[in-house]
C-alpha positions in Angstrom: 96.7 116.5 78.3 94.8 114.1 80.5 95.4 114.0 84.2 98.0 111.4 85.2 97.1 108.6 87.6 100.0 106.8 89.2 100.0 103.3 90.7 102.6 101.4 92.7 102.7 97.9 91.2 104.3 95.7 94.0 105.3 92.0 94.0 106.6 90.2 97.0 107.9 86.7 97.7 109.1 85.1 101.0 109.1 88.2 103.1 106.9 90.8 104.7 107.4 94.2 103.1 106.4 97.6 104.3 106.6 100.5 101.8 106.5 104.2 102.6 106.3 106.9 99.9 107.7 110.2 101.1 107.4 108.8 104.7 103.8 107.9 104.3 102.7 104.3 104.5 101.3 103.1 101.1 101.6 99.3 101.1 102.2 96.3 103.3 102.5 92.8 101.8 103.4 89.3 103.1 104.4 86.5 100.8 105.0 83.2 102.6 106.2 81.1 99.6 107.6 81.4 96.1 104.2 82.5 94.6 104.3 86.3 94.3 101.8 88.4 96.3 100.8 91.5 94.4 99.2 94.9 95.2 98.8 97.9 93.0 97.4 100.9 94.9 97.0 104.4 93.4 99.5 106.8 94.9 98.6 110.3 93.7 97.9 111.8 97.1 101.4 110.8 98.4 103.5 112.1 95.5 105.9 115.1 95.8 106.8 115.9 92.2 110.5 116.4 91.6 111.7 114.3 94.6 110.0 111.2 95.8 111.6 108.8 98.3 110.4 105.2 98.6 111.5 103.4 101.7 111.2 99.6 101.7 111.4 97.6 104.9 112.0 93.9 104.7 110.9 91.5 107.5 111.1 87.8 108.0 108.0 85.7 107.4 107.2 82.2 108.7 106.7 79.5 106.1 104.3 76.5 106.3 106.7 74.6 108.5 107.1 77.6 110.8 110.7 78.4 109.7 111.5 82.0 109.2 112.6 83.4 105.9 116.0 84.9 105.4 117.2 88.0 103.6 118.2 85.9 100.6 114.8 84.2 100.4 113.1 87.6 99.8 112.2 89.0 96.4 110.7 92.4 95.8 109.8 94.1 92.6 108.2 97.5 92.6 107.1 99.5 89.5 105.6 103.0 89.5 103.3 103.2 86.5 101.8 106.3 85.0 98.3 106.1 83.4 96.2 108.8 81.8 92.9 109.4 83.5 90.4 107.0 82.0 93.0 104.4 81.0 92.3 100.7 81.9 94.5 99.8 84.9 95.8 96.2 84.7 98.5 94.3 86.6 102.0 94.4 85.0 100.7 96.8 82.3 101.1 100.5 81.8 104.0 102.9 81.2 106.8 102.6 83.7 108.1 105.6 85.6 110.6 103.8 87.7 111.4 100.3 89.0 113.1 99.1 92.2 114.2 95.8 93.7 116.6 94.8 96.5 119.9 96.5 95.6 122.9 94.4 94.9 124.9 96.7 97.3 122.6 95.8 100.2 122.8 92.1 99.3 126.6 92.3 99.4 126.6 94.1 102.7 124.3 91.5 104.2 126.5 88.7 103.0 129.8 90.3 104.1 128.6 91.4 107.5 126.4 88.3 108.0 123.4 90.5 108.8 119.8 89.3 109.3 116.3 90.6 108.7 114.9 93.2 109.1 116.7 95.3 106.5 115.8 98.4 104.5 116.6 100.2 101.3 115.6 103.5 99.6 114.7 104.4 96.0 114.3 107.9 94.6 112.3 109.1 91.6 110.4 112.0 90.2 106.9 112.4 88.7 105.1 115.1 86.7 101.6 116.5 87.0 101.0 115.7 90.7 102.8 117.4 93.6 101.7 117.3 97.2 105.1 118.3 98.7 103.4 121.2 100.4 101.4 118.7 102.5 104.1 116.0 102.9 107.2 118.0 103.5 106.3 121.7 104.0 103.3 121.6 106.3 103.6 122.4 110.0 105.2 119.7 112.3 102.9 118.5 115.1 104.7 118.1 118.4 101.7 118.2 120.8 100.7 114.6 121.3 98.2 115.5 123.9 96.4 117.7 121.3 96.3 114.7 119.0 94.7 112.6 121.7 92.1 115.2 122.4 91.3 115.4 118.7 90.9 111.7 118.6 88.3 111.9 121.4 86.6 114.7 119.5 86.2 112.4 116.5 85.0 109.6 118.9 82.3 112.0 120.2 81.2 113.0 116.8 81.0 109.3 115.9 79.1 108.4 119.0 76.6 111.2 118.3 76.2 110.0 114.7 77.1 113.5 113.5 77.7 113.0 109.8 77.9 116.8 109.2 80.5 117.2 111.9 82.6 114.3 110.6 82.3 115.7 107.1 83.8 119.0 108.2 86.8 117.1 109.8 87.3 115.1 106.6 87.3 118.3 104.4 91.1 118.6 103.9 91.2 114.9 102.8 88.4 115.5 100.3 90.3 118.5 98.9 93.4 116.4 98.5 91.5 113.6 96.7 89.8 116.1 94.4 93.2 117.5 93.4 94.9 114.2 93.2 92.4 112.5 90.9 90.9 115.6 89.1 87.3 114.7 90.1 84.4 116.9 90.9 84.1 117.9 94.6 80.5 116.8 94.6 81.4 113.2 93.6 83.8 112.7 96.5 81.6 114.6 99.0 78.5 112.4 98.1 80.6 109.2 98.3 82.1 110.0 101.7 78.7 111.1 103.1 77.2 107.8 102.0 80.1 105.8 103.5 79.9 107.7 106.8 76.2 107.3 107.1 76.4 103.5 106.5 79.4 103.3 108.9 77.5 105.0 111.7 74.5 102.8 111.0 76.6 99.7 111.6 77.4 100.6 115.2 81.0 101.8 115.4 83.1 101.3 118.5 83.1 104.5 120.7 83.7 103.1 124.2 87.4 104.0 124.4 89.5 106.6 126.2 92.8 108.3 125.6 94.8 105.5 127.2 94.0 103.2 124.4 95.2 105.5 121.7 98.4 105.0 119.7 100.1 107.7 117.7 102.2 106.9 114.6 104.4 109.7 113.2 104.8 110.1 109.4 106.1 112.8 107.0 108.5 114.1 109.6 105.7 114.7 112.1 103.5 116.6 109.7 101.0 113.8 109.5 100.1 111.4 112.3 98.0 108.3 112.2 95.9 107.8 115.3 95.0 104.2 116.2 93.0 102.6 118.9 94.4 99.5 120.6 96.2 98.5 117.4 93.2 99.0 115.2 91.9 101.9 113.0 90.6 104.7 115.2 87.1 104.5 113.7 85.9 101.0 113.2 83.0 98.6 113.8 83.2 95.3 115.5 83.3 92.3 113.2 79.9 92.1 111.4 77.8 88.9 110.9 79.4 88.3 107.5 82.9 88.4 109.2 83.6 91.8 107.6 84.1 95.1 109.4 84.0 98.7 108.4 86.8 101.2 109.3 88.4 104.5 108.6 92.1 104.9 109.1 92.7 108.4 110.5 95.7 110.5 109.4 95.8 113.9 111.0 97.6 117.2 110.1 97.4 120.9 110.7 95.2 122.8 108.2 94.2 126.5 108.7 95.7 126.3 112.2 93.7 123.4 113.4 94.0 119.6 113.5 92.0 118.0 110.7 91.9 114.7 108.8 94.2 115.1 105.9 94.6 111.6 104.4 
């Protein structure tokens, strides 16, 4: 049997939607009018097998006239699709594993209690063939936020020193997860990441920051933390001449007794 590749096919109208899968952020979309905004990311590294929990958070969004949308303006449709490795992935196509939208029970509660945005709802499903529950729900919980900040400064120093080898060592747990998630050779992911890091370091990443600019965001019950810098990805460049920028979002967990980059 071919290796399964799962995607979350998400459509949003007249709201800003944040989606977490097993308490890990996988999508954020804003639709300001009646035309749907879509996003269909692969989600294998965030799946937990028999029990997956999708949390959907709905927020108001401003329209062209500046008016804020209401709960009853919002439309959300999510479909988890299962492809076989090698299949062509196309929007609105592929076998459905589960679907979700704003529950009628939530709409009734909002109407009866005259509630406003933001609002949230949860959807549960299972998947086969891919299970990272050991990472997402069984790994050690990190309580030492000072250690997280020290680790962020360690990554800063590796970046400032253009130490590709050192950064590759810190990314190793993430590479292992991606190899297992997508059933690809280690060498392919290793070579790709090494190239990305080398190009990133050549573009002049931002390294003139200290611990007081760091922000810690807790996910997966404290088993994984995102470290950000002044609201931005921890490792990023300034805006480049073509108005683009390169960045690495950094999600940290404990592996083999030490903090490492895990997603």
